[in-house]
PDB file with one MODEL, atoms N, CA, C and O in Angstrom:
MODEL        1
ATOM      1  N   MET A   1      94.149 121.272 258.007  1.00  0.00           N
ATOM      2  CA  MET A   1      95.158 122.283 257.729  1.00  0.00           C
ATOM      3  C   MET A   1      96.407 121.983 258.560  1.00  0.00           C
ATOM      4  O   MET A   1      96.300 121.606 259.727  1.00  0.00           O
ATOM      5  N   ARG A   2      97.551 122.143 257.983  1.00  0.00           N
ATOM      6  CA  ARG A   2      98.827 121.870 258.636  1.00  0.00           C
ATOM      7  C   ARG A   2      99.176 122.997 259.603  1.00  0.00           C
ATOM      8  O   ARG A   2      98.971 124.174 259.302  1.00  0.00           O
ATOM      9  N   ASP A   3      99.705 122.622 260.767  1.00  0.00           N
ATOM     10  CA  ASP A   3     100.151 123.600 261.762  1.00  0.00           C
ATOM     11  C   ASP A   3     101.353 124.353 261.206  1.00  0.00           C
ATOM     12  O   ASP A   3     102.364 123.725 260.890  1.00  0.00           O
ATOM     13  N   PRO A   4     101.281 125.696 261.074  1.00  0.00           N
ATOM     14  CA  PRO A   4     102.398 126.442 260.500  1.00  0.00           C
ATOM     15  C   PRO A   4     103.698 126.300 261.289  1.00  0.00           C
ATOM     16  O   PRO A   4     104.782 126.458 260.728  1.00  0.00           O
ATOM     17  N   ALA A   5     103.599 126.007 262.568  1.00  0.00           N
ATOM     18  CA  ALA A   5     104.806 125.864 263.394  1.00  0.00           C
ATOM     19  C   ALA A   5     105.590 124.601 263.036  1.00  0.00           C
ATOM     20  O   ALA A   5     106.793 124.534 263.286  1.00  0.00           O
ATOM     21  N   THR A   6     104.926 123.601 262.454  1.00  0.00           N
ATOM     22  CA  THR A   6     105.604 122.348 262.122  1.00  0.00           C
ATOM     23  C   THR A   6     105.690 122.118 260.616  1.00  0.00           C
ATOM     24  O   THR A   6     106.162 121.066 260.184  1.00  0.00           O
ATOM     25  N   ALA A   7     105.250 123.064 259.820  1.00  0.00           N
ATOM     26  CA  ALA A   7     105.266 122.905 258.370  1.00  0.00           C
ATOM     27  C   ALA A   7     106.693 122.975 257.833  1.00  0.00           C
ATOM     28  O   ALA A   7     107.536 123.703 258.358  1.00  0.00           O
ATOM     29  N   VAL A   8     106.942 122.211 256.786  1.00  0.00           N
ATOM     30  CA  VAL A   8     108.218 122.314 256.091  1.00  0.00           C
ATOM     31  C   VAL A   8     108.026 123.367 255.001  1.00  0.00           C
ATOM     32  O   VAL A   8     107.225 123.197 254.082  1.00  0.00           O
ATOM     33  N   ASN A   9     108.771 124.443 255.127  1.00  0.00           N
ATOM     34  CA  ASN A   9     108.642 125.564 254.212  1.00  0.00           C
ATOM     35  C   ASN A   9     109.992 126.271 254.128  1.00  0.00           C
ATOM     36  O   ASN A   9     110.923 125.886 254.835  1.00  0.00           O
ATOM     37  N   PRO A  10     110.123 127.286 253.288  1.00  0.00           N
ATOM     38  CA  PRO A  10     111.419 127.965 253.176  1.00  0.00           C
ATOM     39  C   PRO A  10     111.958 128.485 254.509  1.00  0.00           C
ATOM     40  O   PRO A  10     113.165 128.434 254.745  1.00  0.00           O
ATOM     41  N   ARG A  11     111.093 128.979 255.370  1.00  0.00           N
ATOM     42  CA  ARG A  11     111.566 129.484 256.659  1.00  0.00           C
ATOM     43  C   ARG A  11     112.153 128.341 257.493  1.00  0.00           C
ATOM     44  O   ARG A  11     113.148 128.536 258.192  1.00  0.00           O
ATOM     45  N   ALA A  12     111.551 127.160 257.428  1.00  0.00           N
ATOM     46  CA  ALA A  12     112.090 126.013 258.170  1.00  0.00           C
ATOM     47  C   ALA A  12     113.498 125.675 257.681  1.00  0.00           C
ATOM     48  O   ALA A  12     114.379 125.376 258.487  1.00  0.00           O
ATOM     49  N   PHE A  13     113.711 125.721 256.382  1.00  0.00           N
ATOM     50  CA  PHE A  13     115.049 125.452 255.843  1.00  0.00           C
ATOM     51  C   PHE A  13     116.034 126.542 256.261  1.00  0.00           C
ATOM     52  O   PHE A  13     117.188 126.245 256.570  1.00  0.00           O
ATOM     53  N   ARG A  14     115.595 127.788 256.273  1.00  0.00           N
ATOM     54  CA  ARG A  14     116.475 128.884 256.680  1.00  0.00           C
ATOM     55  C   ARG A  14     116.829 128.764 258.163  1.00  0.00           C
ATOM     56  O   ARG A  14     117.970 129.018 258.548  1.00  0.00           O
ATOM     57  N   ARG A  15     115.864 128.381 258.991  1.00  0.00           N
ATOM     58  CA  ARG A  15     116.164 128.188 260.416  1.00  0.00           C
ATOM     59  C   ARG A  15     117.135 127.046 260.616  1.00  0.00           C
ATOM     60  O   ARG A  15     118.049 127.137 261.436  1.00  0.00           O
ATOM     61  N   THR A  16     116.945 125.975 259.875  1.00  0.00           N
ATOM     62  CA  THR A  16     117.873 124.841 259.968  1.00  0.00           C
ATOM     63  C   THR A  16     119.279 125.283 259.580  1.00  0.00           C
ATOM     64  O   THR A  16     120.248 124.949 260.261  1.00  0.00           O
ATOM     65  N   PHE A  17     119.389 126.022 258.502  1.00  0.00           N
ATOM     66  CA  PHE A  17     120.686 126.529 258.055  1.00  0.00           C
ATOM     67  C   PHE A  17     121.330 127.380 259.145  1.00  0.00           C
ATOM     68  O   PHE A  17     122.500 127.187 259.477  1.00  0.00           O
ATOM     69  N   ALA A  18     120.568 128.323 259.702  1.00  0.00           N
ATOM     70  CA  ALA A  18     121.106 129.225 260.727  1.00  0.00           C
ATOM     71  C   ALA A  18     121.561 128.455 261.954  1.00  0.00           C
ATOM     72  O   ALA A  18     122.624 128.741 262.507  1.00  0.00           O
ATOM     73  N   ASN A  19     120.772 127.483 262.384  1.00  0.00           N
ATOM     74  CA  ASN A  19     121.131 126.717 263.575  1.00  0.00           C
ATOM     75  C   ASN A  19     122.308 125.792 263.326  1.00  0.00           C
ATOM     76  O   ASN A  19     123.168 125.647 264.195  1.00  0.00           O
ATOM     77  N   LEU A  20     122.368 125.169 262.169  1.00  0.00           N
ATOM     78  CA  LEU A  20     123.508 124.300 261.878  1.00  0.00           C
ATOM     79  C   LEU A  20     124.793 125.102 261.777  1.00  0.00           C
ATOM     80  O   LEU A  20     125.846 124.658 262.237  1.00  0.00           O
ATOM     81  N   ASP A  21     124.710 126.278 261.179  1.00  0.00           N
ATOM     82  CA  ASP A  21     125.899 127.126 261.098  1.00  0.00           C
ATOM     83  C   ASP A  21     126.386 127.509 262.486  1.00  0.00           C
ATOM     84  O   ASP A  21     127.588 127.500 262.750  1.00  0.00           O
ATOM     85  N   SER A  22     125.456 127.845 263.376  1.00  0.00           N
ATOM     86  CA  SER A  22     125.867 128.258 264.714  1.00  0.00           C
ATOM     87  C   SER A  22     126.471 127.101 265.502  1.00  0.00           C
ATOM     88  O   SER A  22     127.372 127.308 266.315  1.00  0.00           O
ATOM     89  N   VAL A  23     125.983 125.889 265.268  1.00  0.00           N
ATOM     90  CA  VAL A  23     126.527 124.702 265.931  1.00  0.00           C
ATOM     91  C   VAL A  23     127.955 124.448 265.466  1.00  0.00           C
ATOM     92  O   VAL A  23     128.780 123.939 266.225  1.00  0.00           O
ATOM     93  N   HIS A  24     128.241 124.799 264.232  1.00  0.00           N
ATOM     94  CA  HIS A  24     129.565 124.553 263.660  1.00  0.00           C
ATOM     95  C   HIS A  24     130.451 125.791 263.743  1.00  0.00           C
ATOM     96  O   HIS A  24     131.244 126.060 262.840  1.00  0.00           O
ATOM     97  N   SER A  25     130.311 126.532 264.820  1.00  0.00           N
ATOM     98  CA  SER A  25     131.194 127.642 265.186  1.00  0.00           C
ATOM     99  C   SER A  25     131.111 128.878 264.295  1.00  0.00           C
ATOM    100  O   SER A  25     132.019 129.709 264.331  1.00  0.00           O
ATOM    101  N   ALA A  26     130.085 129.025 263.519  1.00  0.00           N
ATOM    102  CA  ALA A  26     129.911 130.263 262.761  1.00  0.00           C
ATOM    103  C   ALA A  26     129.392 131.337 263.716  1.00  0.00           C
ATOM    104  O   ALA A  26     128.582 131.054 264.599  1.00  0.00           O
ATOM    105  N   THR A  27     129.854 132.544 263.535  1.00  0.00           N
ATOM    106  CA  THR A  27     129.370 133.642 264.373  1.00  0.00           C
ATOM    107  C   THR A  27     128.028 134.135 263.834  1.00  0.00           C
ATOM    108  O   THR A  27     127.643 133.824 262.707  1.00  0.00           O
ATOM    109  N   VAL A  28     127.331 134.902 264.653  1.00  0.00           N
ATOM    110  CA  VAL A  28     126.068 135.494 264.216  1.00  0.00           C
ATOM    111  C   VAL A  28     126.314 136.361 262.980  1.00  0.00           C
ATOM    112  O   VAL A  28     125.498 136.384 262.059  1.00  0.00           O
ATOM    113  N   LYS A  29     127.419 137.058 262.968  1.00  0.00           N
ATOM    114  CA  LYS A  29     127.766 137.910 261.821  1.00  0.00           C
ATOM    115  C   LYS A  29     127.965 137.060 260.565  1.00  0.00           C
ATOM    116  O   LYS A  29     127.548 137.468 259.481  1.00  0.00           O
ATOM    117  N   ASP A  30     128.592 135.888 260.690  1.00  0.00           N
ATOM    118  CA  ASP A  30     128.763 134.977 259.553  1.00  0.00           C
ATOM    119  C   ASP A  30     127.403 134.530 259.009  1.00  0.00           C
ATOM    120  O   ASP A  30     127.160 134.564 257.802  1.00  0.00           O
ATOM    121  N   VAL A  31     126.530 134.116 259.919  1.00  0.00           N
ATOM    122  CA  VAL A  31     125.204 133.642 259.521  1.00  0.00           C
ATOM    123  C   VAL A  31     124.409 134.794 258.895  1.00  0.00           C
ATOM    124  O   VAL A  31     123.733 134.610 257.883  1.00  0.00           O
ATOM    125  N   GLN A  32     124.496 135.970 259.500  1.00  0.00           N
ATOM    126  CA  GLN A  32     123.811 137.146 258.959  1.00  0.00           C
ATOM    127  C   GLN A  32     124.223 137.389 257.510  1.00  0.00           C
ATOM    128  O   GLN A  32     123.372 137.606 256.647  1.00  0.00           O
ATOM    129  N   GLY A  33     125.521 137.352 257.246  1.00  0.00           N
ATOM    130  CA  GLY A  33     126.009 137.573 255.886  1.00  0.00           C
ATOM    131  C   GLY A  33     125.536 136.502 254.922  1.00  0.00           C
ATOM    132  O   GLY A  33     125.131 136.807 253.800  1.00  0.00           O
ATOM    133  N   ALA A  34     125.586 135.252 255.352  1.00  0.00           N
ATOM    134  CA  ALA A  34     125.165 134.150 254.484  1.00  0.00           C
ATOM    135  C   ALA A  34     123.672 134.219 254.169  1.00  0.00           C
ATOM    136  O   ALA A  34     123.240 133.841 253.081  1.00  0.00           O
ATOM    137  N   MET A  35     122.894 134.704 255.130  1.00  0.00           N
ATOM    138  CA  MET A  35     121.448 134.787 254.930  1.00  0.00           C
ATOM    139  C   MET A  35     121.016 136.123 254.325  1.00  0.00           C
ATOM    140  O   MET A  35     119.838 136.342 254.042  1.00  0.00           O
ATOM    141  N   ARG A  36     121.996 137.013 254.132  1.00  0.00           N
ATOM    142  CA  ARG A  36     121.766 138.306 253.519  1.00  0.00           C
ATOM    143  C   ARG A  36     120.793 139.180 254.320  1.00  0.00           C
ATOM    144  O   ARG A  36     119.950 139.873 253.750  1.00  0.00           O
ATOM    145  N   HIS A  37     120.925 139.133 255.641  1.00  0.00           N
ATOM    146  CA  HIS A  37     120.121 139.990 256.509  1.00  0.00           C
ATOM    147  C   HIS A  37     120.812 141.334 256.677  1.00  0.00           C
ATOM    148  O   HIS A  37     122.036 141.430 256.597  1.00  0.00           O
ATOM    149  N   SER A  38     120.015 142.370 256.909  1.00  0.00           N
ATOM    150  CA  SER A  38     120.591 143.705 257.073  1.00  0.00           C
ATOM    151  C   SER A  38     121.219 143.889 258.450  1.00  0.00           C
ATOM    152  O   SER A  38     122.136 144.696 258.602  1.00  0.00           O
ATOM    153  N   THR A  39     120.742 143.153 259.459  1.00  0.00           N
ATOM    154  CA  THR A  39     121.287 143.289 260.817  1.00  0.00           C
ATOM    155  C   THR A  39     121.412 141.918 261.469  1.00  0.00           C
ATOM    156  O   THR A  39     120.660 140.999 261.143  1.00  0.00           O
ATOM    157  N   PRO A  40     122.365 141.779 262.395  1.00  0.00           N
ATOM    158  CA  PRO A  40     122.466 140.522 263.146  1.00  0.00           C
ATOM    159  C   PRO A  40     121.238 140.302 264.031  1.00  0.00           C
ATOM    160  O   PRO A  40     120.874 139.165 264.333  1.00  0.00           O
ATOM    161  N   ASP A  41     120.603 141.411 264.443  1.00  0.00           N
ATOM    162  CA  ASP A  41     119.410 141.312 265.282  1.00  0.00           C
ATOM    163  C   ASP A  41     118.305 140.523 264.572  1.00  0.00           C
ATOM    164  O   ASP A  41     117.625 139.709 265.196  1.00  0.00           O
ATOM    165  N   GLN A  42     118.131 140.759 263.292  1.00  0.00           N
ATOM    166  CA  GLN A  42     117.114 140.030 262.529  1.00  0.00           C
ATOM    167  C   GLN A  42     117.440 138.540 262.512  1.00  0.00           C
ATOM    168  O   GLN A  42     116.551 137.703 262.670  1.00  0.00           O
ATOM    169  N   THR A  43     118.706 138.214 262.323  1.00  0.00           N
ATOM    170  CA  THR A  43     119.128 136.819 262.292  1.00  0.00           C
ATOM    171  C   THR A  43     118.838 136.134 263.623  1.00  0.00           C
ATOM    172  O   THR A  43     118.315 135.020 263.656  1.00  0.00           O
ATOM    173  N   LEU A  44     119.180 136.808 264.715  1.00  0.00           N
ATOM    174  CA  LEU A  44     118.976 136.228 266.041  1.00  0.00           C
ATOM    175  C   LEU A  44     117.505 136.092 266.404  1.00  0.00           C
ATOM    176  O   LEU A  44     117.081 135.051 266.904  1.00  0.00           O
ATOM    177  N   LYS A  45     116.735 137.127 266.157  1.00  0.00           N
ATOM    178  CA  LYS A  45     115.330 137.128 266.585  1.00  0.00           C
ATOM    179  C   LYS A  45     114.450 136.203 265.753  1.00  0.00           C
ATOM    180  O   LYS A  45     113.522 135.589 266.280  1.00  0.00           O
ATOM    181  N   VAL A  46     114.730 136.101 264.470  1.00  0.00           N
ATOM    182  CA  VAL A  46     113.824 135.368 263.590  1.00  0.00           C
ATOM    183  C   VAL A  46     114.288 133.943 263.308  1.00  0.00           C
ATOM    184  O   VAL A  46     113.467 133.027 263.263  1.00  0.00           O
ATOM    185  N   TYR A  47     115.594 133.740 263.117  1.00  0.00           N
ATOM    186  CA  TYR A  47     116.042 132.449 262.593  1.00  0.00           C
ATOM    187  C   TYR A  47     116.822 131.569 263.552  1.00  0.00           C
ATOM    188  O   TYR A  47     116.688 130.347 263.504  1.00  0.00           O
ATOM    189  N   MET A  48     117.623 132.148 264.412  1.00  0.00           N
ATOM    190  CA  MET A  48     118.457 131.318 265.280  1.00  0.00           C
ATOM    191  C   MET A  48     117.710 130.984 266.566  1.00  0.00           C
ATOM    192  O   MET A  48     117.245 131.877 267.274  1.00  0.00           O
ATOM    193  N   ARG A  49     117.602 129.714 266.854  1.00  0.00           N
ATOM    194  CA  ARG A  49     116.949 129.232 268.062  1.00  0.00           C
ATOM    195  C   ARG A  49     117.903 128.286 268.775  1.00  0.00           C
ATOM    196  O   ARG A  49     118.577 127.470 268.145  1.00  0.00           O
ATOM    197  N   GLU A  50     117.950 128.406 270.087  1.00  0.00           N
ATOM    198  CA  GLU A  50     118.781 127.483 270.848  1.00  0.00           C
ATOM    199  C   GLU A  50     118.094 126.125 270.863  1.00  0.00           C
ATOM    200  O   GLU A  50     116.888 126.024 271.089  1.00  0.00           O
ATOM    201  N   ILE A  51     118.875 125.092 270.622  1.00  0.00           N
ATOM    202  CA  ILE A  51     118.343 123.731 270.642  1.00  0.00           C
ATOM    203  C   ILE A  51     118.734 123.108 271.975  1.00  0.00           C
ATOM    204  O   ILE A  51     119.923 122.960 272.257  1.00  0.00           O
ATOM    205  N   PRO A  52     117.746 122.734 272.809  1.00  0.00           N
ATOM    206  CA  PRO A  52     118.064 122.147 274.105  1.00  0.00           C
ATOM    207  C   PRO A  52     118.898 120.870 273.953  1.00  0.00           C
ATOM    208  O   PRO A  52     118.746 120.129 272.982  1.00  0.00           O
ATOM    209  N   ASN A  53     119.775 120.629 274.922  1.00  0.00           N
ATOM    210  CA  ASN A  53     120.653 119.456 274.864  1.00  0.00           C
ATOM    211  C   ASN A  53     119.874 118.156 274.768  1.00  0.00           C
ATOM    212  O   ASN A  53     120.304 117.237 274.071  1.00  0.00           O
ATOM    213  N   GLY A  54     118.742 118.057 275.447  1.00  0.00           N
ATOM    214  CA  GLY A  54     117.938 116.844 275.387  1.00  0.00           C
ATOM    215  C   GLY A  54     117.452 116.544 273.980  1.00  0.00           C
ATOM    216  O   GLY A  54     117.456 115.391 273.548  1.00  0.00           O
ATOM    217  N   VAL A  55     117.035 117.578 273.265  1.00  0.00           N
ATOM    218  CA  VAL A  55     116.582 117.410 271.884  1.00  0.00           C
ATOM    219  C   VAL A  55     117.761 117.031 270.999  1.00  0.00           C
ATOM    220  O   VAL A  55     117.655 116.131 270.165  1.00  0.00           O
ATOM    221  N   ARG A  56     118.875 117.713 271.181  1.00  0.00           N
ATOM    222  CA  ARG A  56     120.077 117.407 270.388  1.00  0.00           C
ATOM    223  C   ARG A  56     120.523 115.963 270.628  1.00  0.00           C
ATOM    224  O   ARG A  56     120.884 115.264 269.682  1.00  0.00           O
ATOM    225  N   ASN A  57     120.500 115.511 271.889  1.00  0.00           N
ATOM    226  CA  ASN A  57     120.899 114.131 272.206  1.00  0.00           C
ATOM    227  C   ASN A  57     119.955 113.119 271.567  1.00  0.00           C
ATOM    228  O   ASN A  57     120.399 112.078 271.085  1.00  0.00           O
ATOM    229  N   ALA A  58     118.655 113.414 271.559  1.00  0.00           N
ATOM    230  CA  ALA A  58     117.679 112.507 270.954  1.00  0.00           C
ATOM    231  C   ALA A  58     117.907 112.394 269.447  1.00  0.00           C
ATOM    232  O   ALA A  58     117.850 111.298 268.889  1.00  0.00           O
ATOM    233  N   VAL A  59     118.164 113.512 268.798  1.00  0.00           N
ATOM    234  CA  VAL A  59     118.420 113.504 267.356  1.00  0.00           C
ATOM    235  C   VAL A  59     119.714 112.756 267.055  1.00  0.00           C
ATOM    236  O   VAL A  59     119.773 111.972 266.108  1.00  0.00           O
ATOM    237  N   ASP A  60     120.746 112.995 267.855  1.00  0.00           N
ATOM    238  CA  ASP A  60     122.013 112.286 267.665  1.00  0.00           C
ATOM    239  C   ASP A  60     121.840 110.779 267.837  1.00  0.00           C
ATOM    240  O   ASP A  60     122.426 109.996 267.089  1.00  0.00           O
ATOM    241  N   ALA A  61     121.034 110.371 268.822  1.00  0.00           N
ATOM    242  CA  ALA A  61     120.790 108.939 269.049  1.00  0.00           C
ATOM    243  C   ALA A  61     120.075 108.315 267.849  1.00  0.00           C
ATOM    244  O   ALA A  61     120.412 107.207 267.434  1.00  0.00           O
ATOM    245  N   LEU A  62     119.091 109.021 267.293  1.00  0.00           N
ATOM    246  CA  LEU A  62     118.407 108.505 266.099  1.00  0.00           C
ATOM    247  C   LEU A  62     119.358 108.417 264.919  1.00  0.00           C
ATOM    248  O   LEU A  62     119.317 107.455 264.153  1.00  0.00           O
ATOM    249  N   ASP A  63     120.210 109.417 264.773  1.00  0.00           N
ATOM    250  CA  ASP A  63     121.191 109.402 263.689  1.00  0.00           C
ATOM    251  C   ASP A  63     122.103 108.189 263.810  1.00  0.00           C
ATOM    252  O   ASP A  63     122.382 107.519 262.815  1.00  0.00           O
ATOM    253  N   GLN A  64     122.568 107.904 265.023  1.00  0.00           N
ATOM    254  CA  GLN A  64     123.430 106.729 265.232  1.00  0.00           C
ATOM    255  C   GLN A  64     122.689 105.440 264.910  1.00  0.00           C
ATOM    256  O   GLN A  64     123.242 104.538 264.282  1.00  0.00           O
ATOM    257  N   LEU A  65     121.433 105.356 265.344  1.00  0.00           N
ATOM    258  CA  LEU A  65     120.635 104.161 265.078  1.00  0.00           C
ATOM    259  C   LEU A  65     120.488 103.937 263.580  1.00  0.00           C
ATOM    260  O   LEU A  65     120.707 102.826 263.097  1.00  0.00           O
ATOM    261  N   TYR A  66     120.121 104.974 262.842  1.00  0.00           N
ATOM    262  CA  TYR A  66     119.952 104.835 261.395  1.00  0.00           C
ATOM    263  C   TYR A  66     121.279 104.584 260.689  1.00  0.00           C
ATOM    264  O   TYR A  66     121.325 103.858 259.695  1.00  0.00           O
ATOM    265  N   SER A  67     122.345 105.172 261.187  1.00  0.00           N
ATOM    266  CA  SER A  67     123.659 104.931 260.593  1.00  0.00           C
ATOM    267  C   SER A  67     124.062 103.478 260.758  1.00  0.00           C
ATOM    268  O   SER A  67     124.622 102.878 259.840  1.00  0.00           O
ATOM    269  N   GLN A  68     123.779 102.907 261.928  1.00  0.00           N
ATOM    270  CA  GLN A  68     124.085 101.491 262.170  1.00  0.00           C
ATOM    271  C   GLN A  68     123.244 100.607 261.264  1.00  0.00           C
ATOM    272  O   GLN A  68     123.748  99.634 260.704  1.00  0.00           O
ATOM    273  N   LYS A  69     121.978 100.935 261.116  1.00  0.00           N
ATOM    274  CA  LYS A  69     121.094 100.135 260.258  1.00  0.00           C
ATOM    275  C   LYS A  69     121.555 100.197 258.813  1.00  0.00           C
ATOM    276  O   LYS A  69     121.520  99.190 258.105  1.00  0.00           O
ATOM    277  N   ARG A  70     121.988 101.373 258.366  1.00  0.00           N
ATOM    278  CA  ARG A  70     122.496 101.502 256.998  1.00  0.00           C
ATOM    279  C   ARG A  70     123.726 100.641 256.817  1.00  0.00           C
ATOM    280  O   ARG A  70     123.906 100.029 255.764  1.00  0.00           O
ATOM    281  N   GLY A  71     124.564 100.584 257.817  1.00  0.00           N
ATOM    282  CA  GLY A  71     125.771  99.770 257.736  1.00  0.00           C
ATOM    283  C   GLY A  71     125.438  98.295 257.612  1.00  0.00           C
ATOM    284  O   GLY A  71     126.126  97.558 256.905  1.00  0.00           O
ATOM    285  N   LEU A  72     124.381  97.855 258.298  1.00  0.00           N
ATOM    286  CA  LEU A  72     123.974  96.451 258.229  1.00  0.00           C
ATOM    287  C   LEU A  72     123.322  96.131 256.890  1.00  0.00           C
ATOM    288  O   LEU A  72     123.476  95.028 256.366  1.00  0.00           O
ATOM    289  N   ALA A  73     122.586  97.105 256.335  1.00  0.00           N
ATOM    290  CA  ALA A  73     121.855  96.864 255.080  1.00  0.00           C
ATOM    291  C   ALA A  73     122.741  97.108 253.873  1.00  0.00           C
ATOM    292  O   ALA A  73     122.350  96.807 252.746  1.00  0.00           O
ATOM    293  N   GLY A  74     123.924  97.648 254.094  1.00  0.00           N
ATOM    294  CA  GLY A  74     124.782  97.977 252.960  1.00  0.00           C
ATOM    295  C   GLY A  74     124.296  99.264 252.313  1.00  0.00           C
ATOM    296  O   GLY A  74     123.538 100.023 252.918  1.00  0.00           O
ATOM    297  N   ASP A  75     124.717  99.499 251.129  1.00  0.00           N
ATOM    298  CA  ASP A  75     124.312 100.700 250.402  1.00  0.00           C
ATOM    299  C   ASP A  75     123.180 100.400 249.454  1.00  0.00           C
ATOM    300  O   ASP A  75     123.210 100.812 248.295  1.00  0.00           O
ATOM    301  N   ALA A  76     122.184  99.688 249.931  1.00  0.00           N
ATOM    302  CA  ALA A  76     121.057  99.314 249.079  1.00  0.00           C
ATOM    303  C   ALA A  76     120.287 100.548 248.669  1.00  0.00           C
ATOM    304  O   ALA A  76     120.034 101.417 249.503  1.00  0.00           O
ATOM    305  N   PRO A  77     119.902 100.651 247.392  1.00  0.00           N
ATOM    306  CA  PRO A  77     119.105 101.798 246.960  1.00  0.00           C
ATOM    307  C   PRO A  77     117.748 101.781 247.619  1.00  0.00           C
ATOM    308  O   PRO A  77     117.216 100.718 247.936  1.00  0.00           O
ATOM    309  N   GLY A  78     117.184 102.962 247.826  1.00  0.00           N
ATOM    310  CA  GLY A  78     115.842 103.049 248.398  1.00  0.00           C
ATOM    311  C   GLY A  78     115.831 103.195 249.897  1.00  0.00           C
ATOM    312  O   GLY A  78     114.752 103.156 250.487  1.00  0.00           O
ATOM    313  N   GLY A  79     116.950 103.359 250.543  1.00  0.00           N
ATOM    314  CA  GLY A  79     116.951 103.618 251.984  1.00  0.00           C
ATOM    315  C   GLY A  79     117.151 102.370 252.814  1.00  0.00           C
ATOM    316  O   GLY A  79     117.714 101.373 252.363  1.00  0.00           O
ATOM    317  N   LEU A  80     116.670 102.459 254.048  1.00  0.00           N
ATOM    318  CA  LEU A  80     116.857 101.365 255.012  1.00  0.00           C
ATOM    319  C   LEU A  80     116.011 100.155 254.652  1.00  0.00           C
ATOM    320  O   LEU A  80     114.932 100.274 254.072  1.00  0.00           O
ATOM    321  N   GLN A  81     116.525  99.002 255.008  1.00  0.00           N
ATOM    322  CA  GLN A  81     115.744  97.772 254.799  1.00  0.00           C
ATOM    323  C   GLN A  81     115.582  97.058 256.107  1.00  0.00           C
ATOM    324  O   GLN A  81     114.957  95.999 256.159  1.00  0.00           O
TER     325      GLN A  81
ENDMDL
END
């Protein structure tokens, strides 16, 4: 059985949306409206999570690595080679 904390499901996509919006200067009120929540409290308690700088740096480093590899492989269909 898959661990619900790591499962890809609608809530995971909603959390990603909420966190990406907050990273890009959206206010809690903006995110609340986009997610159609009745209160900002619901948005904060359920969906928005602070991402530690170490995790953000690791993800950014992987993104750079894959971006460089894509540049070397060209725009070949099917992903990285």
